[in-house]
Phi, psi and omega in degrees: 000318177304324179294318179295317179297321179297317179294322178296314181295323178294318183295314185264002182265002182296133177067022173261144174280177185298320181295316179289326178298326180289345181266359180300127185286159173284135179279079179283165175304320180296315179294321180298317179297315181295321180298317179298315179300317182289321178295321181291340181248008184297141181247110180262133182242147169279138177252136184297332183297333177302330182247027187301321179299317179292327176289322187274315187253348180251212182239022183299139182238152177310325178292333176293323176293322175298318179296320177300314180297319180294316181300325183261015174056043174271176187258350181173190179226151169246124186219137179280149178299337184264353183293121179110006177054238181292347179262005186287161177302324181293342179258001186274153171285167179301320181293324178293321177298320178294327178294318178296316179298321179294321178296318177299319180295319179298324181274354181073033184247145174270153176239128173245131183264155180221143170225162182250056186192160167235010180291146186303314180300321179290319179294317179300322181291317180292327177293320177301313181292320179300320180292322177296320185268000183059041176266140183251344190239127187227129176266139176223162163204155185269155177219052181269154176249143177144182175299145183307318181299322178288320178299318180298321179295319180293318180293321178299317178299319178297318181296325178293324176293319176300321179298320177298314180295320180299316178292319185293324188240013179055051181249164171235134178247144183234114181270117183272139171284112192233053169083328185269328178252142176282158184298322179295326178291320178292317178300320179296319178297313181293324178292320181294315180289320171059056181238135187291344180260007175250129186226175171256149169248122184264119176261137185299333188236346189293339180292338182302316183288345176262014178063040176241155172272150183304313184289324175298317180297318180298316180296322179297318186268349190314316183295344189246353188288128178241334177223163184222140168253118180260138178194171175254148187217136166263119183280131183242121175285125181224115177049243185259028181197209184217140167251183174210156176235135179290135177225173178294126182298134179084358180281173178296339180276348185280118182269355187276149173278063188299320181295320180293317180296316180300314180299315180297317182291324177300326186276352180294139182100137182275288185276338178213160181300137177279329182271124181266345181203128170255102184273130180273100188246061177302119185240053183300127178082356175296140177234133176230121183283168174309140178238305175262161184240151182293327184251032183289164179291169179297327178235074188290158174279128180259113180287161178296140180247125174289161174293152180294142173204154177229120178279193177282118184299149176300138180088355178243137172278165178300319181297319179294320178300314182296328179284323187276332182306312178299327178292318177298320179297316179294325177304317181290320177300313181296316179299313184296315181292324177295319178296315178298320179295318180295320177297318181294319179298318178294321177296319178297316178299321179296321179291324178296321180291337179270000178074026178238180175233162182294346181274356181291000000 
């Protein structure tokens, strides 16, 4: 058993500091059984940002993302209303939206929608499209400018409006921590509004720009997390804070404790999994500058945040980008499934040493 625990700690201990390494749990039979159950039921989604170059500079269509997810035996897609330019969901007629929804249904895939706003006009539009497509799950995040205290008031008002819409149309909204707000601030907002259809979306790297550590951010948001964006990140020290650059998840360039976060997120929820979708959001070459500062005031000024975008990386032609994006996406699928398999194998070994089986 000590050998199995050592292998487990080595696997999920990558990129953890000494304090976090000391918090790695013991792989008990109970934890092993739960881990196996969660891995066997994990729902992996393709994320449109992984193919952003093909959506922006190529001819990628939402149905192409569905086909990609189907080919790789994923469970659904997460897609922004703007992905695909003139071919995007936001530019489609009602009949075209129904065609995309029908294609997803034929393939047995779920669709989750995303917008980069909490403003009423934007929210009303995504709800209109969600109802046409019979979509239940919508990602949002705020992009307000002003003192933090004022931003928090505006976001709280927006969340209360989202709660009304969620009840009215049987929807679920997921507020993503997106570099400008800290995880504790988001948790406070969700706790204050206190609505069962409002959740957090946990991104593997966005807390870096808010001067948070990944595991601290996860612990702050844990009671509220319903969806996850997985990716690899190179942490960049910038002035009085940190930026990040997207890299291949699990590569030597990835500074995140991705295996530890995945394991922790899988275990959320008592009788059933709390996370309904782990979206594979490989963001190779994406850059996000420092947003919050380590020595900021108690009520700091929050600057306006543009929507995320990634241009054509230096040294790559447009044609090369379009060719390589699907390879980067497959790289993440392969890495994630290999990691899940290694975790499951260790859990099985732990049960064998306890004289039990995974079916107990």
